[in-house]
N, CA, C and O atoms as a Tinker XYZ file with bonds, in Angstrom:
   396  protein
     1  N    113.285000   57.559000  127.911000    73     2
     2  CA   114.116000   58.708000  127.377000    64     1     3
     3  C    113.971000   58.631000  125.844000    63     2     4     5
     4  O    114.748000   59.554000  125.597000    81     3
     5  N    113.582000   58.245000  124.708000    73     3     6
     6  CA   113.449000   58.306000  123.403000    64     5     7
     7  C    111.898000   59.833000  123.529000    63     6     8     9
     8  O    111.782000   60.960000  123.046000    81     7
     9  N    111.281000   59.205000  124.181000    73     7    10
    10  CA   110.159000   60.079000  124.401000    64     9    11
    11  C    110.124000   61.692000  124.929000    63    10    12    13
    12  O    109.607000   62.704000  124.457000    81    11
    13  N    110.886000   61.443000  126.073000    73    11    14
    14  CA   111.569000   62.747000  126.635000    64    13    15
    15  C    112.286000   63.733000  125.240000    63    14    16    17
    16  O    112.103000   64.921000  124.974000    81    15
    17  N    112.926000   62.954000  124.709000    73    15    18
    18  CA   113.798000   63.595000  123.612000    64    17    19
    19  C    113.125000   64.143000  122.547000    63    18    20    21
    20  O    113.422000   65.224000  122.039000    81    19
    21  N    112.220000   63.425000  122.192000    73    19    22
    22  CA   110.938000   63.696000  121.219000    64    21    23
    23  C    110.198000   65.186000  121.756000    63    22    24    25
    24  O    110.014000   66.196000  121.078000    81    23
    25  N    109.932000   65.010000  122.851000    73    23    26
    26  CA   109.049000   66.189000  123.575000    64    25    27
    27  C    109.983000   67.356000  123.719000    63    26    28    29
    28  O    109.268000   68.356000  123.782000    81    27
    29  N    111.522000   67.769000  123.818000    73    27    30
    30  CA   111.993000   68.377000  124.299000    64    29    31
    31  C    111.912000   69.207000  123.063000    63    30    32    33
    32  O    111.576000   70.391000  123.052000    81    31
    33  N    112.340000   68.297000  121.732000    73    31    34
    34  CA   112.862000   68.874000  119.797000    64    33    35
    35  C    111.170000   69.678000  119.554000    63    34    36    37
    36  O    110.919000   70.767000  119.036000    81    35
    37  N    110.499000   68.950000  119.979000    73    35    38
    38  CA   109.047000   69.400000  119.661000    64    37    39
    39  C    108.899000   70.809000  120.248000    63    38    40    41
    40  O    108.574000   71.866000  119.708000    81    39
    41  N    109.264000   70.488000  121.627000    73    39    42
    42  CA   109.153000   72.193000  122.749000    64    41    43
    43  C    109.984000   73.336000  121.751000    63    42    44    45
    44  O    109.655000   74.487000  121.464000    81    43
    45  N    111.149000   72.569000  121.361000    73    43    46
    46  CA   112.351000   73.755000  121.303000    64    45    47
    47  C    111.325000   74.399000  119.807000    63    46    48    49
    48  O    110.910000   75.558000  119.824000    81    47
    49  N    111.047000   73.485000  118.652000    73    47    50
    50  CA   110.051000   73.814000  117.748000    64    49    51
    51  C    109.162000   75.036000  117.939000    63    50    52    53
    52  O    109.479000   76.180000  117.615000    81    51
    53  N    108.007000   74.664000  118.504000    73    51    54
    54  CA   107.330000   75.203000  119.488000    64    53    55
    55  C    107.482000   76.661000  119.457000    63    54    56    57
    56  O    106.941000   77.469000  118.703000    81    55
    57  N    108.406000   76.873000  120.513000    73    55    58
    58  CA   109.029000   78.455000  121.169000    64    57    59
    59  C    109.710000   79.051000  120.026000    63    58    60    61
    60  O    109.583000   80.273000  119.946000    81    59
    61  N    110.731000   78.208000  118.698000    73    59    62
    62  CA   111.170000   78.697000  117.994000    64    61    63
    63  C    110.134000   79.811000  117.609000    63    62    64    65
    64  O    109.933000   80.979000  117.940000    81    63
    65  N    109.363000   78.558000  116.436000    73    63    66
    66  CA   107.629000   79.328000  116.261000    64    65    67
    67  C    106.960000   80.425000  116.854000    63    66    68    69
    68  O    106.612000   81.381000  116.159000    81    67
    69  N    106.740000   80.379000  118.104000    73    67    70
    70  CA   106.224000   81.879000  118.658000    64    69    71
    71  C    107.174000   82.845000  119.162000    63    70    72    73
    72  O    106.791000   83.946000  119.555000    81    71
    73  N    108.317000   82.523000  119.174000    73    71    74
    74  CA   109.205000   83.913000  118.945000    64    73    75
    75  C    109.324000   84.619000  117.597000    63    74    76    77
    76  O    109.235000   85.833000  117.417000    81    75
    77  N    109.611000   83.360000  116.367000    73    75    78
    78  CA   109.149000   84.652000  115.340000    64    77    79
    79  C    107.705000   84.869000  115.164000    63    78    80    81
    80  O    107.635000   85.870000  114.451000    81    79
    81  N    106.281000   84.382000  115.489000    73    79    82
    82  CA   105.136000   84.853000  115.247000    64    81    83
    83  C    105.477000   86.395000  116.548000    63    82    84    85
    84  O    105.276000   87.424000  115.903000    81    83
    85  N    105.709000   86.595000  117.377000    73    83    86
    86  CA   106.087000   87.766000  117.998000    64    85    87
    87  C    106.829000   88.457000  117.293000    63    86    88    89
    88  O    106.307000   89.459000  116.803000    81    87
    89  N    108.200000   88.204000  117.006000    73    87    90
    90  CA   109.101000   89.124000  115.999000    64    89    91
    91  C    108.310000   89.526000  115.205000    63    90    92    93
    92  O    108.581000   90.689000  114.907000    81    91
    93  N    107.218000   89.049000  114.561000    73    91    94
    94  CA   106.469000   89.468000  113.106000    64    93    95
    95  C    105.665000   90.291000  113.690000    63    94    96    97
    96  O    105.891000   91.477000  113.452000    81    95
    97  N    104.748000   90.041000  114.417000    73    95    98
    98  CA   103.993000   91.299000  115.234000    64    97    99
    99  C    104.463000   92.783000  115.926000    63    98   100   101
   100  O    103.871000   93.862000  115.962000    81    99
   101  N    105.495000   92.458000  116.342000    73    99   102
   102  CA   106.314000   93.286000  117.185000    64   101   103
   103  C    106.847000   94.338000  115.932000    63   102   104   105
   104  O    106.601000   95.544000  115.957000    81   103
   105  N    107.737000   93.566000  114.670000    73   103   106
   106  CA   107.960000   94.675000  114.027000    64   105   107
   107  C    106.941000   95.362000  112.547000    63   106   108   109
   108  O    107.419000   96.121000  111.704000    81   107
   109  N    105.396000   94.822000  112.551000    73   107   110
   110  CA   104.131000   94.908000  112.131000    64   109   111
   111  C    104.117000   96.170000  112.812000    63   110   112   113
   112  O    104.182000   97.253000  112.230000    81   111
   113  N    104.029000   96.015000  114.067000    73   111   114
   114  CA   103.552000   97.498000  115.512000    64   113   115
   115  C    104.405000   98.616000  114.456000    63   114   116   117
   116  O    104.165000   99.480000  113.612000    81   115
   117  N    105.455000   98.006000  115.082000    73   115   118
   118  CA   106.596000   99.265000  114.913000    64   117   119
   119  C    106.220000  100.026000  113.375000    63   118   120   121
   120  O    105.877000  101.187000  113.152000    81   119
   121  N    106.386000   99.135000  112.648000    73   119   122
   122  CA   106.031000   99.829000  111.568000    64   121   123
   123  C    105.182000  100.367000  111.518000    63   122   124   125
   124  O    105.368000  101.407000  110.886000    81   123
   125  N    104.093000  100.237000  111.909000    73   123   126
   126  CA   102.910000  100.983000  111.907000    64   125   127
   127  C    102.884000  101.804000  112.777000    63   126   128   129
   128  O    101.747000  102.272000  112.713000    81   127
   129  N    103.509000  102.376000  113.703000    73   127   130
   130  CA   103.721000  103.218000  114.439000    64   129   131
   131  C    104.833000  104.379000  113.864000    63   130   132   133
   132  O    104.677000  105.599000  113.925000    81   131
   133  N    105.996000  103.656000  113.290000    73   131   134
   134  CA   106.945000  104.662000  112.967000    64   133   135
   135  C    106.202000  105.509000  111.268000    63   134   136   137
   136  O    106.404000  106.628000  110.797000    81   135
   137  N    105.367000  104.386000  110.792000    73   135   138
   138  CA   104.755000  105.351000  109.465000    64   137   139
   139  C    103.653000  106.863000  110.381000    63   138   140   141
   140  O    103.585000  108.086000  110.257000    81   139
   141  N    103.173000  106.103000  111.008000    73   139   142
   142  CA   102.476000  107.301000  111.655000    64   141   143
   143  C    103.232000  108.722000  112.244000    63   142   144   145
   144  O    102.836000  109.888000  112.215000    81   143
   145  N    104.098000  108.309000  112.619000    73   143   146
   146  CA   104.595000  109.472000  113.032000    64   145   147
   147  C    105.619000  110.144000  112.050000    63   146   148   149
   148  O    105.930000  111.326000  112.195000    81   147
   149  N    106.133000  109.367000  111.053000    73   147   150
   150  CA   106.453000  109.940000  109.739000    64   149   151
   151  C    105.656000  111.282000  109.190000    63   150   152   153
   152  O    105.917000  112.457000  108.933000    81   151
   153  N    104.331000  110.233000  109.164000    73   151   154
   154  CA   103.175000  111.369000  108.367000    64   153   155
   155  C    102.901000  112.169000  109.209000    63   154   156   157
   156  O    102.909000  113.258000  108.635000    81   155
   157  N    102.560000  112.360000  110.659000    73   155   158
   158  CA   102.822000  113.292000  111.197000    64   157   159
   159  C    104.076000  114.062000  111.505000    63   158   160   161
   160  O    103.712000  114.847000  112.382000    81   159
   161  N    105.164000  114.240000  111.303000    73   159   162
   162  CA   106.008000  114.651000  111.003000    64   161   163
   163  C    106.131000  115.493000  109.758000    63   162   164   165
   164  O    106.038000  116.708000  109.931000    81   163
   165  N    106.366000  114.955000  108.271000    73   163   166
   166  CA   105.800000  115.392000  107.146000    64   165   167
   167  C    105.115000  116.746000  107.483000    63   166   168   169
   168  O    105.681000  117.839000  107.478000    81   167
   169  N    103.600000  116.468000  107.823000    73   167   170
   170  CA   102.258000  117.164000  107.899000    64   169   171
   171  C    103.250000  118.528000  108.747000    63   170   172   173
   172  O    103.406000  119.581000  108.129000    81   171
   173  N    103.777000  118.382000  109.979000    73   171   174
   174  CA   104.157000  119.443000  110.834000    64   173   175
   175  C    105.426000  120.353000  109.995000    63   174   176   177
   176  O    105.471000  121.584000  110.010000    81   175
   177  N    106.343000  119.540000  109.334000    73   175   178
   178  CA   107.184000  119.754000  108.513000    64   177   179
   179  C    106.425000  121.391000  107.289000    63   178   180   181
   180  O    106.699000  122.574000  107.091000    81   179
   181  N    105.536000  120.485000  106.874000    73   179   182
   182  CA   104.879000  121.157000  105.552000    64   181   183
   183  C    103.884000  122.325000  106.171000    63   182   184   185
   184  O    103.540000  123.118000  105.295000    81   183
   185  N    103.339000  122.613000  107.489000    73   183   186
   186  CA   102.901000  123.533000  107.885000    64   185   187
   187  C    103.700000  124.845000  108.122000    63   186   188   189
   188  O    103.601000  126.015000  107.750000    81   187
   189  N    104.567000  124.093000  108.939000    73   187   190
   190  CA   105.472000  125.183000  109.330000    64   189   191
   191  C    106.420000  125.871000  107.948000    63   190   192   193
   192  O    106.768000  127.051000  107.894000    81   191
   193  N    106.618000  125.178000  107.251000    73   191   194
   194  CA   107.224000  125.610000  105.839000    64   193   195
   195  C    106.775000  126.414000  105.039000    63   194   196   197
   196  O    107.460000  127.222000  104.411000    81   195
   197  N    105.023000  126.230000  104.938000    73   195   198
   198  CA   103.742000  126.447000  104.409000    64   197   199
   199  C    103.751000  125.866000  103.405000    63   198   200   201
   200  O    102.985000  126.330000  102.560000    81   199
   201  N    104.595000  124.584000  102.982000    73   199   202
   202  CA   104.540000  123.563000  101.861000    64   201   203
   203  C    103.400000  122.997000  102.105000    63   202   204   205
   204  O    102.825000  122.813000  103.178000    81   203
   205  N    102.923000  122.563000  100.364000    73   203   206
   206  CA   101.939000  121.614000  100.752000    64   205   207
   207  C    102.420000  120.955000   99.511000    63   206   208   209
   208  O    103.030000  121.482000   98.581000    81   207
   209  N    102.015000  119.602000   99.657000    73   207   210
   210  CA   102.374000  118.495000   98.438000    64   209   211
   211  C    101.372000  118.053000   97.964000    63   210   212   213
   212  O    100.581000  117.725000   98.848000    81   211
   213  N    100.903000  117.826000   96.659000    73   211   214
   214  CA   100.205000  117.200000   95.919000    64   213   215
   215  C    100.433000  116.451000   94.869000    63   214   216   217
   216  O    101.109000  116.914000   93.950000    81   215
   217  N    100.062000  115.523000   94.823000    73   215   218
   218  CA   100.677000  114.149000   93.796000    64   217   219
   219  C    100.464000  115.161000   91.890000    63   218   220   221
   220  O    101.324000  115.309000   91.022000    81   219
   221  N     99.308000  115.535000   91.899000    73   219   222
   222  CA    98.910000  116.103000   90.743000    64   221   223
   223  C    100.209000  117.541000   90.371000    63   222   224   225
   224  O    100.457000  117.868000   89.211000    81   223
   225  N    100.739000  118.072000   91.331000    73   223   226
   226  CA   101.592000  119.051000   90.747000    64   225   227
   227  C    102.891000  119.116000   91.036000    63   226   228   229
   228  O    103.484000  120.185000   91.181000    81   227
   229  N    103.572000  117.666000   91.170000    73   227   230
   230  CA   104.664000  117.252000   91.302000    64   229   231
   231  C    105.031000  117.703000   92.702000    63   230   232   233
   232  O    104.428000  117.870000   93.762000    81   231
   233  N    106.957000  117.901000   92.018000    73   231   234
   234  CA   107.729000  118.057000   92.964000    64   233   235
   235  C    108.061000  119.240000   93.915000    63   234   236   237
   236  O    108.293000  120.204000   93.185000    81   235
   237  N    108.168000  119.541000   95.019000    73   235   238
   238  CA   107.878000  120.658000   95.609000    64   237   239
   239  C    110.168000  121.500000   95.475000    63   238   240   241
   240  O    111.304000  121.034000   95.393000    81   239
   241  N    109.668000  122.504000   95.524000    73   239   242
   242  CA   110.863000  123.226000   95.009000    64   241   243
   243  C    110.663000  124.907000   95.981000    63   242   244   245
   244  O    109.729000  125.660000   96.256000    81   243
   245  N    112.045000  124.855000   96.214000    73   243   246
   246  CA   111.872000  125.935000   97.504000    64   245   247
   247  C    112.269000  127.637000   96.321000    63   246   248   249
   248  O    113.262000  127.863000   95.630000    81   247
   249  N    111.257000  128.330000   96.505000    73   247   250
   250  CA   111.823000  129.597000   96.273000    64   249   251
   251  C    112.880000  130.094000   96.768000    63   250   252   253
   252  O    112.997000  129.655000   97.912000    81   251
   253  N    114.024000  131.040000   96.407000    73   251   254
   254  CA   115.241000  131.448000   96.568000    64   253   255
   255  C    115.115000  133.025000   97.162000    63   254   256   257
   256  O    116.044000  133.714000   97.585000    81   255
   257  N    113.531000  133.428000   97.055000    73   255   258
   258  CA   113.685000  134.658000   97.858000    64   257   259
   259  C    113.485000  134.467000   98.644000    63   258   260   261
   260  O    114.384000  134.550000   99.481000    81   259
   261  N    111.938000  133.983000   99.127000    73   259   262
   262  CA   111.537000  133.879000  100.549000    64   261   263
   263  C    111.429000  132.549000  101.429000    63   262   264   265
   264  O    110.920000  132.274000  102.516000    81   263
   265  N    112.149000  131.851000  100.449000    73   263   266
   266  CA   111.676000  130.186000  101.064000    64   265   267
   267  C    110.993000  129.508000  100.997000    63   266   268   269
   268  O    111.318000  128.441000  101.519000    81   267
   269  N    109.484000  129.559000  100.302000    73   267   270
   270  CA   108.451000  129.360000  100.612000    64   269   271
   271  C    108.653000  127.530000   99.392000    63   270   272   273
   272  O    109.096000  127.499000   98.244000    81   271
   273  N    108.400000  126.923000   99.810000    73   271   274
   274  CA   108.216000  125.218000   98.825000    64   273   275
   275  C    107.407000  125.572000   98.136000    63   274   276   277
   276  O    106.361000  125.912000   98.690000    81   275
   277  N    107.466000  125.656000   96.835000    73   275   278
   278  CA   106.255000  125.533000   95.904000    64   277   279
   279  C    106.175000  124.501000   94.921000    63   278   280   281
   280  O    107.242000  123.967000   94.618000    81   279
   281  N    104.987000  124.053000   94.282000    73   279   282
   282  CA   105.240000  122.752000   93.139000    64   281   283
   283  C    105.816000  123.460000   91.592000    63   282   284   285
   284  O    105.818000  124.570000   91.059000    81   283
   285  N    106.190000  122.340000   91.338000    73   283   286
   286  CA   107.066000  122.764000   90.177000    64   285   287
   287  C    106.145000  123.353000   89.192000    63   286   288   289
   288  O    106.452000  124.455000   88.739000    81   287
   289  N    104.749000  122.624000   88.677000    73   287   290
   290  CA   103.813000  122.756000   88.050000    64   289   291
   291  C    103.275000  124.479000   88.016000    63   290   292   293
   292  O    103.208000  125.318000   87.118000    81   291
   293  N    102.972000  124.478000   89.377000    73   291   294
   294  CA   102.168000  125.717000   89.553000    64   293   295
   295  C    103.088000  127.017000   90.286000    63   294   296   297
   296  O    102.666000  127.745000   91.184000    81   295
   297  N    104.608000  127.097000   89.569000    73   295   298
   298  CA   105.518000  128.204000   90.414000    64   297   299
   299  C    105.736000  129.263000   89.095000    63   298   300   301
   300  O    105.440000  128.824000   87.983000    81   299
   301  N    106.002000  129.980000   89.156000    73   299   302
   302  CA   106.608000  131.076000   88.712000    64   301   303
   303  C    108.049000  130.648000   88.358000    63   302   304   305
   304  O    109.008000  130.363000   89.077000    81   303
   305  N    107.839000  130.709000   86.568000    73   303   306
   306  CA   109.299000  130.343000   85.853000    64   305   307
   307  C    110.298000  131.253000   85.731000    63   306   308   309
   308  O    110.014000  132.412000   85.430000    81   307
   309  N    111.582000  130.874000   85.942000    73   307   310
   310  CA   112.596000  131.847000   85.277000    64   309   311
   311  C    113.996000  131.518000   84.487000    63   310   312   313
   312  O    114.998000  131.300000   85.168000    81   311
   313  N    114.047000  131.493000   83.531000    73   311   314
   314  CA   115.399000  131.119000   83.314000    64   313   315
   315  C    116.720000  131.895000   83.244000    63   314   316   317
   316  O    116.878000  132.829000   82.458000    81   315
   317  N    117.491000  131.545000   83.945000    73   315   318
   318  CA   118.817000  132.531000   84.164000    64   317   319
   319  C    119.717000  131.846000   83.980000    63   318   320   321
   320  O    119.619000  130.622000   84.070000    81   319
   321  N    120.824000  132.458000   83.675000    73   319   322
   322  CA   121.970000  131.729000   83.576000    64   321   323
   323  C    121.952000  130.166000   82.981000    63   322   324   325
   324  O    122.626000  129.228000   83.405000    81   323
   325  N    120.980000  130.151000   81.863000    73   323   326
   326  CA   121.038000  128.421000   81.304000    64   325   327
   327  C    119.910000  127.781000   82.575000    63   326   328   329
   328  O    119.111000  127.036000   82.007000    81   327
   329  N    119.625000  127.856000   84.092000    73   327   330
   330  CA   119.333000  127.399000   85.062000    64   329   331
   331  C    117.690000  128.030000   84.626000    63   330   332   333
   332  O    117.425000  129.027000   83.954000    81   331
   333  N    116.835000  127.127000   85.228000    73   331   334
   334  CA   115.248000  127.703000   85.295000    64   333   335
   335  C    115.163000  127.637000   87.062000    63   334   336   337
   336  O    115.347000  126.607000   87.712000    81   335
   337  N    114.857000  128.923000   87.611000    73   335   338
   338  CA   114.459000  129.309000   88.567000    64   337   339
   339  C    113.011000  129.077000   89.268000    63   338   340   341
   340  O    112.050000  129.529000   88.645000    81   339
   341  N    112.764000  128.437000   90.465000    73   339   342
   342  CA   111.288000  128.846000   90.741000    64   341   343
   343  C    110.949000  129.134000   91.325000    63   342   344   345
   344  O    111.194000  128.532000   92.371000    81   343
   345  N    109.914000  130.459000   91.450000    73   343   346
   346  CA   109.176000  131.593000   92.537000    64   345   347
   347  C    108.235000  131.535000   92.882000    63   346   348   349
   348  O    107.505000  131.632000   91.896000    81   347
   349  N    107.452000  131.384000   94.067000    73   347   350
   350  CA   106.115000  131.456000   94.345000    64   349   351
   351  C    105.361000  132.507000   93.857000    63   350   352   353
   352  O    104.224000  132.281000   93.442000    81   351
   353  N    105.862000  133.709000   93.843000    73   351   354
   354  CA   105.067000  134.622000   93.425000    64   353   355
   355  C    105.909000  135.753000   92.151000    63   354   356   357
   356  O    107.107000  135.775000   91.869000    81   355
   357  N    105.072000  136.388000   91.722000    73   355   358
   358  CA   105.828000  137.103000   90.657000    64   357   359
   359  C    106.590000  138.427000   91.659000    63   358   360   361
   360  O    107.670000  138.821000   91.218000    81   359
   361  N    106.215000  138.922000   92.606000    73   359   362
   362  CA   107.114000  139.702000   93.344000    64   361   363
   363  C    108.234000  138.951000   93.528000    63   362   364   365
   364  O    109.283000  139.395000   93.061000    81   363
   365  N    108.244000  137.942000   94.087000    73   363   366
   366  CA   109.389000  137.537000   94.258000    64   365   367
   367  C    110.476000  137.093000   93.195000    63   366   368   369
   368  O    111.681000  137.078000   93.449000    81   367
   369  N    109.974000  136.768000   92.092000    73   367   370
   370  CA   110.347000  136.502000   90.981000    64   369   371
   371  C    111.416000  138.480000   90.410000    63   370   372   373
   372  O    112.438000  138.763000   89.783000    81   371
   373  N    110.401000  139.196000   91.082000    73   371   374
   374  CA   111.504000  140.392000   90.560000    64   373   375
   375  C    112.070000  141.018000   91.481000    63   374   376   377
   376  O    112.813000  141.934000   91.128000    81   375
   377  N    111.924000  140.759000   92.858000    73   375   378
   378  CA   113.072000  140.444000   93.641000    64   377   379
   379  C    114.151000  139.821000   93.349000    63   378   380   381
   380  O    115.099000  140.332000   93.945000    81   379
   381  N    114.393000  139.105000   92.819000    73   379   382
   382  CA   115.462000  137.941000   92.368000    64   381   383
   383  C    116.490000  138.906000   91.942000    63   382   384   385
   384  O    116.191000  139.695000   91.046000    81   383
   385  N    117.842000  138.949000   92.549000    73   383   386
   386  CA   119.026000  139.237000   92.027000    64   385   387
   387  C    119.530000  138.588000   90.871000    63   386   388   389
   388  O    120.140000  137.521000   90.932000    81   387
   389  N    119.206000  139.428000   89.433000    73   387   390
   390  CA   120.333000  138.375000   88.703000    64   389   391
   391  C    121.618000  139.226000   88.288000    63   390   392   393
   392  O    121.762000  140.447000   88.223000    81   391
   393  N    122.597000  138.071000   88.004000    73   391   394
   394  CA   124.002000  138.576000   88.242000    64   393   395
   395  C    124.861000  138.289000   86.639000    63   394   396
   396  O    126.044000  138.602000   86.507000    81   395
């Protein structure tokens, strides 16, 4: 009787451990798949908006005239009303209405 009880407790511990391992493997695979999907989605978004992101160029900001995303360091800047507005080109900068 005691042997059967010990076997049952060991069986419960083994099942719990196997479920734990399966859960960890499932989360790892799910995270890898989700990470790949997010990377592909980010690339699609960047291609569709014409945005390119580089660690060297800093944050991407949207040009208020044409809507193109431009890196903060490479943008054409103009101070308007105490704020800095970022443009993709001098043509967009010149088209921007100053109020």
